[in-house]
C-alpha positions as CSV (number, residue, x, y, z in Angstrom):
1,M,-8.0,-81.2,-25.7
2,V,-10.2,-79.4,-23.2
3,L,-7.2,-78.9,-20.9
4,V,-5.1,-77.5,-23.7
5,A,-7.9,-75.0,-24.7
6,A,-8.3,-74.0,-21.0
7,M,-4.5,-73.4,-20.7
8,A,-4.5,-71.4,-23.9
9,A,-7.4,-69.2,-22.6
10,I,-5.6,-68.6,-19.3
11,G,-2.5,-67.6,-21.2
12,I,-4.4,-65.1,-23.4
13,A,-6.1,-63.7,-20.3
14,L,-2.8,-63.2,-18.5
15,A,-1.3,-61.6,-21.5
16,T,-4.3,-59.3,-21.9
17,R,-4.1,-58.3,-18.2
18,G,-0.4,-57.6,-18.6
19,Q,-1.1,-55.4,-21.6
20,L,-3.8,-53.5,-19.8
21,A,-1.6,-53.0,-16.8
22,D,1.1,-51.7,-19.1
23,E,-1.4,-49.4,-20.9
24,R,-2.6,-48.1,-17.5
25,T,0.9,-47.4,-16.4
26,R,1.7,-45.6,-19.7
27,S,-1.5,-43.6,-19.4
28,A,-0.7,-42.6,-15.7
29,L,2.8,-41.6,-16.7
30,A,1.4,-39.5,-19.6
31,R,-1.2,-37.8,-17.3
32,G,1.6,-37.0,-14.8
33,E,3.7,-35.5,-17.6
34,A,0.8,-33.5,-18.8
35,R,0.1,-32.1,-15.3
36,L,3.8,-31.1,-14.9
37,L,3.7,-29.5,-18.4
38,A,0.6,-27.5,-17.5
39,R,2.1,-26.3,-14.3
40,G,5.3,-25.3,-16.0
41,A,3.3,-23.4,-18.6
42,L,1.7,-21.4,-15.8
43,G,5.1,-20.3,-14.6
44,T,5.9,-19.2,-18.2
45,V,2.7,-17.1,-18.2
46,K,3.6,-15.5,-14.9
47,N,7.0,-14.4,-16.4
48,L,5.3,-13.1,-19.5
49,I,2.9,-10.9,-17.5
50,A,5.6,-9.7,-15.2
51,E,7.7,-8.6,-18.1
52,E,4.9,-6.5,-19.7
53,D,4.6,-2.8,-19.3
54,A,2.1,-2.4,-16.4
55,T,1.2,1.2,-17.1
56,F,-1.5,0.1,-19.4
57,D,-2.9,-3.3,-20.8
58,A,-4.5,-3.7,-24.2
59,P,-5.2,-6.1,-27.0
60,G,-2.0,-6.7,-28.9
61,D,0.1,-7.1,-25.7
62,L,2.0,-10.4,-25.6
63,W,-0.2,-11.8,-22.8
64,S,-3.4,-11.3,-24.9
65,R,-2.0,-13.6,-27.6
66,G,-1.7,-16.5,-25.3
67,L,0.9,-19.3,-25.6
68,G,1.0,-22.4,-27.6
69,W,3.5,-25.0,-29.0
70,E,3.5,-28.5,-30.3
71,S,6.3,-31.1,-30.7
72,G,6.6,-33.8,-33.3
73,D,5.4,-36.5,-31.0
74,G,2.0,-34.8,-30.4
75,T,2.9,-33.2,-27.1
76,R,1.0,-29.9,-27.1
77,V,0.4,-26.9,-24.7
78,E,-2.2,-24.2,-25.2
79,A,-2.6,-21.2,-22.8
80,Q,-5.4,-18.7,-23.1
81,I,-5.0,-15.5,-21.0
82,T,-7.9,-13.1,-20.4
83,D,-8.1,-9.8,-18.5
84,E,-10.3,-10.0,-15.4
85,S,-10.6,-6.2,-15.5
86,A,-12.4,-6.4,-18.8
87,R,-15.4,-7.6,-16.9
88,F,-18.0,-5.8,-14.6
89,P,-16.9,-5.9,-10.9
90,I,-20.1,-7.4,-9.5
91,E,-18.6,-7.4,-5.9
92,T,-19.0,-3.6,-5.9
93,L,-22.8,-4.0,-5.6
94,W,-22.5,-4.4,-1.8
95,T,-20.0,-2.4,0.2
96,K,-18.2,-3.7,3.2
97,E,-18.5,-0.5,5.1
98,N,-20.7,-0.2,8.3
99,G,-21.6,-3.9,8.1
100,G,-22.4,-3.8,4.4
101,R,-24.9,-1.8,2.3
102,L,-26.1,-1.5,-1.2
103,D,-24.0,0.8,-3.5
104,L,-26.6,2.6,-5.5
105,D,-24.1,3.8,-8.2
106,A,-22.9,0.2,-8.7
107,R,-26.5,-1.0,-8.9
108,D,-27.3,1.5,-11.6
109,A,-24.1,0.4,-13.5
110,F,-25.1,-3.2,-13.2
111,E,-28.6,-2.5,-14.6
112,R,-27.0,-0.7,-17.5
113,L,-24.9,-3.8,-18.2
114,L,-28.0,-6.1,-18.0
115,A,-29.8,-3.8,-20.5
116,A,-26.9,-3.7,-22.9
117,M,-26.7,-7.5,-22.8
118,D,-30.4,-7.9,-23.3
119,L,-30.7,-9.7,-20.0
120,P,-33.6,-9.2,-17.5
121,V,-33.0,-6.0,-15.6
122,S,-34.8,-7.6,-12.7
123,T,-31.6,-9.6,-12.2
124,S,-30.3,-6.6,-10.4
125,D,-32.7,-7.2,-7.5
126,V,-31.9,-10.9,-7.5
127,A,-28.2,-10.0,-7.2
128,I,-28.9,-7.6,-4.3
129,D,-30.8,-10.4,-2.5
130,W,-27.8,-12.6,-3.1
131,C,-25.7,-10.1,-1.1
132,D,-28.0,-8.8,1.6
133,P,-28.1,-10.7,5.0
134,D,-31.8,-10.9,5.3
135,D,-34.4,-13.3,3.8
136,D,-36.8,-10.5,2.6
137,P,-36.8,-10.3,-1.2
138,F,-36.5,-7.1,-3.1
139,P,-39.6,-6.4,-5.3
140,R,-38.1,-8.3,-8.3
141,G,-35.6,-10.3,-6.3
142,A,-35.3,-13.9,-5.0
143,E,-34.5,-15.3,-1.6
144,A,-34.1,-18.9,-0.3
145,A,-37.7,-20.0,-1.1
146,T,-37.4,-19.1,-4.7
147,Y,-34.1,-21.1,-5.1
148,A,-35.5,-24.1,-3.3
149,E,-38.5,-24.2,-5.7
150,A,-36.4,-23.8,-8.8
151,A,-34.0,-26.5,-7.7
152,K,-36.8,-29.1,-7.7
153,S,-37.1,-29.0,-11.5
154,D,-33.8,-27.5,-12.6
155,P,-30.8,-28.6,-10.6
156,F,-28.0,-26.1,-10.4
157,S,-24.8,-26.8,-12.3
158,V,-21.4,-25.1,-12.7
159,P,-19.0,-25.0,-15.7
160,P,-16.1,-27.5,-15.9
161,I,-13.1,-26.6,-13.6
162,S,-15.2,-24.0,-11.7
163,F,-14.1,-22.4,-8.4
164,T,-17.6,-22.4,-7.1
165,P,-19.6,-25.5,-5.9
166,P,-23.3,-25.7,-6.8
167,M,-25.4,-23.3,-4.7
168,D,-29.1,-23.6,-4.1
169,R,-29.8,-20.5,-2.1
170,P,-28.5,-16.9,-1.8
171,A,-25.1,-16.5,-0.2
172,N,-26.3,-13.6,1.9
173,R,-22.9,-11.9,1.5
174,P,-21.2,-10.0,-1.2
175,F,-20.1,-11.9,-4.3
176,R,-16.7,-13.5,-3.8
177,L,-16.2,-15.4,-7.0
178,P,-17.5,-14.5,-10.5
179,E,-19.0,-17.9,-11.1
180,E,-21.6,-17.2,-8.4
181,A,-23.5,-15.0,-10.9
182,R,-24.3,-18.1,-12.8
183,H,-26.5,-19.2,-9.9
184,L,-28.8,-16.2,-9.8
185,A,-32.4,-17.2,-9.9
186,G,-34.6,-16.4,-12.9
187,L,-31.9,-16.7,-15.6
188,K,-32.1,-19.3,-18.4
189,P,-28.9,-21.4,-18.7
190,E,-27.7,-19.4,-21.7
191,E,-28.3,-16.1,-19.9
192,A,-26.6,-17.3,-16.8
193,A,-23.5,-18.4,-18.8
194,R,-23.4,-15.0,-20.6
195,L,-23.7,-13.1,-17.4
196,G,-21.1,-15.3,-15.7
197,D,-18.6,-14.5,-18.5
198,A,-19.3,-10.7,-18.2
199,V,-18.7,-10.2,-14.5
200,T,-15.8,-10.6,-12.1
201,T,-14.9,-10.2,-8.4
202,L,-11.2,-10.4,-9.1
203,G,-10.3,-7.5,-11.3
204,G,-9.6,-4.9,-8.5
205,G,-13.0,-3.2,-8.8
206,K,-12.3,-1.2,-12.0
207,I,-13.0,-1.8,-15.7
208,N,-10.2,-1.6,-18.2
209,L,-11.2,0.6,-21.1
210,N,-8.8,-1.2,-23.4
211,T,-10.1,-4.7,-22.9
212,A,-13.8,-4.3,-22.0
213,S,-16.5,-5.2,-24.4
214,P,-18.9,-2.5,-25.6
215,E,-21.6,-3.9,-23.3
216,V,-19.3,-3.6,-20.2
217,L,-18.2,-0.2,-21.3
218,R,-21.9,1.0,-21.4
219,S,-22.1,0.1,-17.7
220,L,-19.7,2.9,-16.8
221,S,-22.2,5.8,-17.6
222,S,-25.7,6.4,-18.9
223,R,-24.0,8.8,-21.3
224,I,-22.1,6.0,-23.1
225,D,-24.7,4.7,-25.6
226,A,-24.2,1.8,-28.0
227,D,-22.5,3.9,-30.7
228,L,-20.0,5.6,-28.3
229,A,-19.2,2.2,-26.7
230,R,-18.4,0.8,-30.1
231,Q,-16.2,3.7,-30.9
232,I,-14.3,3.4,-27.6
233,H,-13.9,-0.4,-28.2
234,A,-12.6,0.2,-31.7
235,R,-10.2,2.9,-30.7
236,A,-8.7,0.7,-28.0
237,R,-7.9,-1.9,-30.6
238,R,-6.3,0.6,-32.9
239,I,-4.6,2.9,-30.4
240,P,-4.7,1.7,-26.8
241,F,-5.7,4.2,-24.1
242,R,-2.6,5.1,-22.1
243,S,-4.6,7.2,-19.6
244,L,-8.3,7.9,-18.9
245,E,-7.8,11.4,-20.3
246,D,-7.3,9.9,-23.8
247,L,-11.0,9.1,-23.7
248,A,-11.8,12.8,-24.3
249,A,-10.3,12.4,-27.8
250,V,-12.9,9.8,-28.9
251,P,-15.5,11.5,-31.2
252,G,-18.8,11.9,-29.4
253,S,-17.3,11.7,-25.9
254,P,-19.4,14.1,-23.8
255,P,-17.8,16.8,-21.5
256,G,-17.0,15.6,-18.0
257,L,-17.2,11.9,-18.9
258,V,-13.6,11.1,-17.8
259,A,-14.2,12.6,-14.3
260,E,-17.5,10.7,-14.1
261,I,-16.2,7.3,-14.8
262,A,-12.7,7.7,-13.1
263,P,-13.8,5.9,-9.8
264,R,-14.8,2.8,-11.8
265,A,-12.5,2.8,-14.8
266,D,-8.8,2.3,-15.6
267,V,-6.5,1.5,-18.5
268,K,-4.5,-1.3,-16.8
269,S,-5.4,-4.6,-15.4
270,G,-5.4,-5.9,-11.9
271,A,-5.7,-9.7,-12.6
272,F,-5.6,-12.2,-15.4
273,R,-7.4,-15.5,-15.8
274,V,-5.3,-18.3,-17.4
275,R,-6.6,-21.5,-18.9
276,I,-4.0,-24.1,-19.8
277,R,-4.5,-27.4,-21.7
278,A,-1.5,-29.8,-22.0
279,T,-1.6,-33.0,-24.0
280,V,0.9,-35.8,-23.7
281,R,0.4,-39.1,-25.7
282,G,-3.3,-38.5,-25.8
283,E,-3.7,-37.7,-22.1
284,V,-4.9,-34.2,-21.2
285,A,-4.4,-32.0,-18.1
286,E,-6.1,-28.7,-17.6
287,V,-5.3,-25.9,-15.3
288,V,-7.3,-22.7,-14.5
289,A,-5.7,-20.0,-12.4
290,V,-6.2,-16.3,-11.6
291,L,-3.0,-14.3,-11.4
292,R,-3.0,-10.9,-9.5
293,R,-0.5,-8.2,-10.5
294,G,1.1,-6.5,-7.5
295,E,4.7,-6.2,-6.5
296,G,5.0,-9.5,-8.3
297,I,2.6,-12.0,-9.9
298,E,0.6,-13.8,-7.3
299,T,-1.6,-16.9,-7.9
300,I,-4.9,-16.1,-6.0
301,L,-7.0,-19.0,-7.4
302,Y,-5.8,-22.4,-8.8
303,R,-7.6,-25.5,-9.9
304,E,-6.6,-28.6,-12.0
């Protein structure tokens, strides 16, 4: 009797093991299919951007609507596309000329962004210390010792599928990736996340009037107050700006504003960030990529 029970238990165990192996195989196959589907969707996004009119980019363009489809068996693909040029170009804080130096105009613009977002304006000095090669902090800044002390009680983290590893000290070089702004000392997690979403290093150094938020638009000039920024933002959604000169037609736009912001503004986009999520039989694959528009569409960053 005992032998029979033991043999039955062994049989059940072997059957269970076989079922688990089959399930693992099916899951692995589904994950592989999801990855291939996500990669294929990225190719579709590239074609979509390449076919758009590149003279200006605005809400309402095909790329801004993203992509998505679902089959009857639950296979699903979603692609979200955002304009990197809608963000503030934080890499402009520190020029590469003559070994590198602070760009005072870019610093003033960054401080206007911080004020518009209700973030500590002192973060400007922290960002400069991130870039400069020395270990002497600006009056409101932070160098290695500040980061080391903060890391003891609040370990640094990064968002899922980030291009940037955790950093517990200033880079002592210009910003290379937008996620680096999330690591600036003195910011609460919620503030760091908001700032990280508002800046870029990949948009070509200019802000797209058509896609920028009112807060980012205010960084362009001290003469763009909250009301004018909202009007520019609303106009871009009704009638896209086809040239910077169209800005002069916005009510309240002061004389000379177009010439003032021309070095830092545009109506088209230099790069796009793509987030793709593919689901096959319950298995999920995600891809994040940054696509740069040039003679073609080039993938400059990619992560699964």
